[in-house]
N, C-alpha and C positions, 0 to 999 in steps of 0.2 A: 225214552230209550226209543218207543216207537213210531215219534213223530220226527224224531232223528233219522232213523234210518226209512223211513218212506221218502225223507226229503231228499235224500241221496239217490233213491233209485231212479231219477229221471238222467241223472247223470253217467249212469251205467249204459253202455252201449248194447248190451243183450240182458236178459232176464236167467236165461239158463246158461248152466256150464259148456253144454255140449257147445252152444253156439258160440262161446266166448273161447272154446278151444278150438273150433272150426275156426272161428274169424282170425285167431293170433297164427295159427298154423298157415291160413292161407294167405296171411299178409307175408309173412314171413318168406314162405316159399315164391310167392309173386315178386317179392322184393330181389330174393334173391337169383330168380328165373329172369328179371327184367336185368339185373345188374349184369350177369353172366353173358344175355344174349347182347346187350349194347356193348358191352366190352368184347364179345367174340365178333359182333360186326363190325366196331371199330378197327380191331386188331387184324382181321381181312381184308378190310379196305385201305389202311395202312399199308398191307405186307403188298396188296395188289399197286397201289399208289407206287410204293419204290420200287416195286419190279418192274411197273409203268415208266418209270424215270429213268430207269437201269436201261431200257428196252428203247428208250427215246433216244439216250446218249450213246446208245451203239450204234442207233442209224444216222446219228447227226455225226458221229464219228466215222462212219464209212463214208458219208457225204462228202467232210472234208477231206477224207482221203482222196475220193475220185475228183474232187475240184483241186485239190492240190497236186495230182496227176496231171489233170487237164493242163493245168497253168505253168508245171513241169514242161511240159510238152510246148507250151508254148516260148518257155525259155529257150528250149531245145530250137526251135526254129531262129530264135534269135542267135543263137551260137551257130548256127549254119550259116547266120548271113554274117558273122562276125569272122570265120574262117574264110570264107567264098573269096579266093584271090582277086576275083573281078570287083567285087563289092568294094575290096580293100584299095583297088588301085583306083576305083572310078572315085571314091570320096577321098583321096589321099591327093597331098599339095602338087600331083603331077599335074602340067598343064596339055591339054588336048590342041593339036594344031587348028583343026577344025570340027565341025558339028559331025562330020563326016566320021572323023575319029573315034568320036565317042557314041556314035550308034551302034557299033556292035558289042560295045559293054551292056551298053543298056537293053539290047536286044537277050543278050546272053542272062541279064539280071531279072529281066522282066520275065523271061521262058523260067528262070528258076522257082521265082514268085508265083506263077500262073500253074506250077505244076504240083507247087503245095498247096495253091489255093484248091484244085481239080480233087484233091484226096482230101478237105476239111472242109465242109460246107458251112463252119460255125467260124468261117474268116472271113469279115468282109472285104478287108484292105491288106495289103503289106507293102510298106515303102521305105525307102531309105532318103534320109536329107540328109548330105554333107555340109558341113562346114563353106566347102569352096565355091557353095550354089548350086550344084549338081544335085539333081534329084532322081530318083526313077520309082516305079511300082510294080504291080503286076500288071497294068495296063499297056498296051503298046505306044498308047498317045495319052501323057497325063498332062491336062490343066489345073493348076492348082489357082484358086477363089483369090482375085484381086483384091478382095474385101477384106482377106483374111490375112493377118500378120502372124506368120510361124512363129515367130518368135514370144510371141505373146498367149500361145496354146500351154494349160496348164501340164500335159503332158510333157511337151517339149520342155519347159523349164524343169520341171520336176526330173526328167532324164539327165539332164544337163547338169544338174546340182547333186545328182546320186555316183556320177564318175564311173559309170559302168555298170551299177547295179540295176535290176529290175524294177520296172516303176508301174503299177498296175493303177489306172486311174478309176473315178467315180462312172456310173453311166452317163452318157452325155453325148450330144448332135454333134457328130463328124462333120465340119463344113471346110475343111480344108483342102478338097478338091473341088473344082467348079461344077457347080448344080448340081451336086449330093450332099442328101442331108441324112446322115445313116443314126440310128440310134444304136450307140456302141459303147464298149469299153475298150479300154486302150492299151496295149502292154507297149512299153518303149524301153530304152535304155541306149547308153551313150557308145557308139562304136569305136574304140580305140585305135590307136597306131600299132604297126608290128611290132613295135618294141613296149607298147602300153601302157606309154608315158602319157602320150597328147592324146585329146578326143579329137576325133574326124567328122563324125557325124550322128546323127539321130536315126536308130531303126524302129520301125512304128509297127505292129500288128492292132489291128482292131477286130473287135474279138465282136459277134453278133449276138451273144448271149443264148443262142439256139441248144447249145451242149449245155450251158448252166440251166435255162429252162428244163430240159429233157430231165437233166440227174435230180433237180428238186422237183420237180412235178410228180414224178413217179413214186417219189416217197410218201409212204404210205402212214399217217401217224393218225388214223380213225379217219370218220365220216369228214369232220372239220377242221383237221391237222393240217399244218402247212410247215413250209421251211423259207425263209427269207436269207438275205446276205446284206451284211452293211460292211465297211469300211471302219477303219480306227476311228475315225471324226465322225462318224454316226450317217454318212452319208448311203442310202439306198442303194445296193448293189442289183439286188431280186428281189422282189416280192410279187406274189400273185396277184395282188390288186394295188401293185404299184400308181397305176393312174390314178386310183381313188385316195391312195396316199399325197400323191402330189395336188391333187385337186382339195386336200383337206376334207374330204369326205370319210374319211377313216384313219384313226390315228393308233400309232405302235408305241410299245414300249422302248424304245431306242434309246431313252436315257440310263435305264436299267440295264440294257443289253451292253452298252458301251461303258458300261461299272462294272460287269461283273467279269469273275474272271474263266480262265477258258476250262471245261470241265465243270460248271457249277451247272445249277439249277436255280429259279426262285418259282414261285408260286404267284399267280396276280388271281384275285374274285371280285369280279364289279358284273353290272349288268350283263355282260357279253359270257357271264360262265366263269367255274374256275378252270386255269389255264394254266398248263407247265411250261416255263420256257428253259431249253437246256441249248447252252453255249459254247462254243467251240472256237479258238482262233488258230488262223491257219499262219503259217510262217510268212507271209507276205502282207499281211496286216488286215486281211477278212476277219471279219466274225460268223460263222454259220450260227443260225438260230434255229432251232425247231420247237416248235408250239403247237403242243398236244392238249385237246381238251380231254375233262377231269373224267367225263362221261362217255368220252370213246375211249378212253383208256381203258376203264372199268367196264367192260363190255357186260359182264356178268355181275355188275353191281345187283340190279334187280332181282338178280336169282338167286345171290347170295343174300340179299334181303329177304325174299319171299322163303328162303329155306330156313336160315334161321327162324323168321317170326312162325312159320310152321312147326318146327319142332318146340318152340319155346311154349306156340298152344298147346302140342300135344303134352308136354311137360308140365304146363299148368294144371291141365285136366287129369293127368294121371294123378299128379301132388294133392289137388283138390279133394277127388275120390279116395284117394290115401288117407288125408285128413278127415275125411267125413266117418270114414269106418273108423281111424283111431280115436277121433272124438268122441262117436258113439260106443265106440268099447270103454274108454276111459269113465265116461258119465253112466254107465248103465248101470254099474252099484249105488253109485249117488242117486240116481232116477229111482232105484228100488226103497233108499232109505226115506228118501224125499216120499213116496207113496205110502210106505210105511208111517212115517212122521204124519202124513194127514189122516192116516186112519186113528191117529193117537190123537188128533185133534178133533176128532169126533167123538172122542169118550173111548174108543175102544184101546184099553191099556192091558188087553191079553195078546195082542199081536206081538211077535215075534222075528226080526228082518232076520232072513238068509244073505248073509253075504260071506262066503268063504276065501274071499283072495287073503293072501297073507301078508298085504302091504298094510300103509296106513288107513285105508277105506277100509277094509277088514276088520282093523283096530276099532276105529269109527261105530261101526257095525256092532261089535262085541259091547264097546260101552253102551252105547244106545239100549241095546236088550238090559244091562245092569242099569241103567238109569231107569227105563222102564219098571223093573223089579223094585227097585228102592222106592220110585214115585208111587208107585201102588201100593206099598208100605204105608209110604208117606201120608198117602191121601186117606186109607183106613185110619191112621191114627188122629188126623186132621178130621176125619168127619167124626171119632168117638170125641174127640176133645172139644170141637165145637159144638155137640151132642150138650158136652157136662156145663160148657159155656153158658149155651142157651137154657138151659136148666137152670143153673147158678143165676144168671139176670133174672131169669122170670122169678126164681124164688125172692130176688132183690128187691125188683119191682113189687112184688106181693106183699113183701113185710114192709115196703116203705107207704104203699096205700092200704095201711091195714084199717079194717072195717072197726075195730075195735077203739084203738087209737084216733082215728078221724071221729068217731062218734062221741068219745070221751072229751077229746078237744073241742067240740063242737058245743059237745056239753056245758061245758067249763066257761064258755065264749056265753051262753045263755043266761046261765047264772050270775057271770058278771055283770052281765048287760041288765039284769033284773036289779043288780043289788046298787047300780047307779056306776058301777066302777068302771066308767067311761077310758082312762088311759090303757087300765090294764086290758081290755077290750081290744083298744088298737094296737097296743103293744103283741097280743097271744094272736089275734089276726094277720099281722103283718108278718110275724114267726112263720105262723103256719102257711103261708103264702109263697114266701122264699124258700119254706121246707120243700113244698111241693113243685114248683118250678125248678129246681135243683133236682129232683127225683124225675122229671116227667123229660127231661133234655137227653137226647140220644145221640146228638150229632159228636160227642167228644167223651171217651171214655177216659181219658187221660185229664187230672185238673193239675192245675196248682194247689200247694199247700195250703194254704190262705184260704184257696173256695172251700175246701172239705172243711178247714177252722171255722168256717163263717157258717157252714152247714149244719154241722153238730153243736155249733153256741144257738144256733136258732133251737135246733131240736131241743136240747138241753134247758133252753127258756121256756118251752112249751111245758115242759115235765115240771119243770121249776114250779110254773104259776100254777098246775096242777097239784103238786103235793105239797107243797109251801114247805113249811119247818122238815119235812120228813125228807126232804132232798138237798143235798151240798152238792155243788161241782166247783171243781177247778181245773183250767186249760192252761196247759206249760209248755207253750211251742214256740221257741226262740223263732226272733225276726229273720236272721240271716238263712235259714232253711226254709222260709214260706215259699220262695219263688221255684222252687223244684217241685217237680210232678209227683202226683199218686192217683191210684185208683178213685172214680168217683164213688161217695159213699161208702167207702171203706170201714169207716169207725161207727158209723150209727149202729148196726146189726150188734156192736158189742156192749155198747152204751144201752141199747134195748134190753139186752141179756141181763146187765147188770141190775137194771130197774126192775124188772119183772121177776126175775129169780134170785136177786140177792139182797133188796134195798126194799122192795114193798112190802115183803112179810117181816121184815125187821122191824120189832117191837121200839127200838129206839131209833131218832134220826141216822141215817146214813150217808155217804162223801163218796163222788166218782172223781177221780183224778185222771186226766187226760196229759200225756207226756210225748213230745217227740225229742230224739239226738241225734246228732251229726255224727256218723261211725264212720265216716272216711268215705270210702265208697257204698255205703248204706244208710240208711235213714231207718230208725227203729221209732214205732210209737208202742205207747204201754197204756192200756184202760184198766185203772185198778180202783176196785171198789172195797168196802169193807162191810159186806153183806154176810148172809150166811153161812157161803162157801160151798165146795163141794167134796165128796168123795172122790175115790179114785176110780169107783164105777160109774159114778154121774160122768164123770171125765170122760170115760171111753165110749157112754152112750152119746155123748156131744160130739166124738169123731163118727161113730156109726150110729145115727140114729134112726129109730123106726120110722118109715114117710107115710104121709097121709098122701095117696095118690088122686084126691079130689083136689084138694086146697095146694099141693105141692108142699105145704110145712110140716114139720116135724109134729108125730102125735105128742111128746111133751110139750109141745107149745113154744118151742125154741125156733131159732130165726134159719138155724142152717150154719153155722158157724164151720164145720166141714165144706160145705159149699164157698163158702165163702176164701176160706182156705186151697180149693182146689180154682177157684178166679184166680187167686194171687198168682199161683203156680203155672198157670194157663198163660198168663200177661209176662211174666218176670223168669221164668222157669223154676226148678226143682231147688235150688238154694235159696229161694227167699219162700215165707209162709208164715205161720201162727203158732205160736205155742202159749200153752196155759198152765198156770200153776194155782193151785187152790188148797185151802183147808178150813174143815168146818170152824164155824163161828170165827174164822179169823178175816176171811173174805178170797177174793179170786183176783187175779194180775194178768191179763193177755196183752202179749209180746208180739206185735205185728213187725214184720222186716221186709223193706221192699228194697229196690235200686236207688242208687242217687242220680236222677235224671232231669236235665235242664229240657225246657219245652223244643 
């Protein structure tokens, strides 16, 4: 058990309960604080991103409204041209007699257009092209580009195909006027006759994008955010870096923009950073797109991160301090109990631990005190039993190494040697060697019954050779119980008593019978002789013999049957032991009961 416990120690993170409690509390608190902090940070950032997207949507909605108003103003200008009687007459099917007849109309129309241009710096040109071949602009003298065919212009064809609806073109170079090449967006529409049935010409307003530039460039979407405009085909109307896009030095998410629904947003995260695109459609086919960078929108993200981190650190430090205090207070009574246990390990069994808590640890302390008292009593009892045991073993050893027995046996061997009885010498010497070999082995206290039978057989063989016809013996031990265990040298003291006190002084030969019986849970030995027997008084002196302190043997010469009985009870318990039955002139029977045990 000690080896197993020692082998588990390297796998434990800490060797003290306080450290384990502190570590557990700290991990739980740290994980909780980190989860709450990260969740708070993510929720805060998500809320700010949502608010930022809403803010961008509102701005783009306002931009959309401004541009829509701007285009509506341009359409109003076209309506002004459509309702002007000079314009209508000029492009009608009426035939002018001469150029001089046409000039007043052209002058009045040109003056009207010039008046509009004076008030609108964002208009590059205003022109009317009649299907009758007449044309007029905001200039006094207008010369068309001979290399440009009017009917091939996209704005011209679109306006003609729409039948009176306004058409806004993508940005393009306007080259319809000779020697003029301007980057414009054209608003064009077909002018109808008075009855509104047939078309009579195309009205054109070229916008130089200055107003759109002003509207879009003044939008604040952070330090890096911007606004751009595309038409429904993905052609860029306005972009702050339009030249870079046309030269393929910069790309834009045109495909996603054209596929997005009005009023929606989507996010792009690439090497340029995380960007939010908000898209709004105009009612004339443009898409107003606001692009905002997340780090610009969430301007105080760093502040939020630092604040949450600061509060998390403060919470962790406070929690760790609280865990330390709690772990110290919770483990203090255990440390007290551990300290008292170490005193007990050093041999102080008079210590009493003082833990007054009403919880399980207090109960453990009271149990510890009760256990100490019981251990102290048990130790005293064990000391007493061990003293008796050592005394019994010493007397047993002394009984086996009996000088008189050894002297008489050796004397018998010498006599047989002188009588040339070599076989008897060998047999007796071998039995004596086996006998003393069993006596001096101390490594095992319990031996198989067959070993004990062999020992007592050698002992009786020696005594038989000494006493010849005076002694007879019989050993009846069933083979099936010889594998069970018994105390070493259990039977010899009783056989010796039977010889020296029962048979040796008998005038006729005597006999010793040794039996063993299986009683289920017990094994019973009997050593019976037909010697002189004993009175009740003599049996009483056996159980309480006067002792010779110098030899350890009883003064009556006995081997100490009471000590053997105590030895049996020490090993097996009070249930087992020795009983003696005896009658004068009849003999004595000693019964020894031990438990039935396997090795």
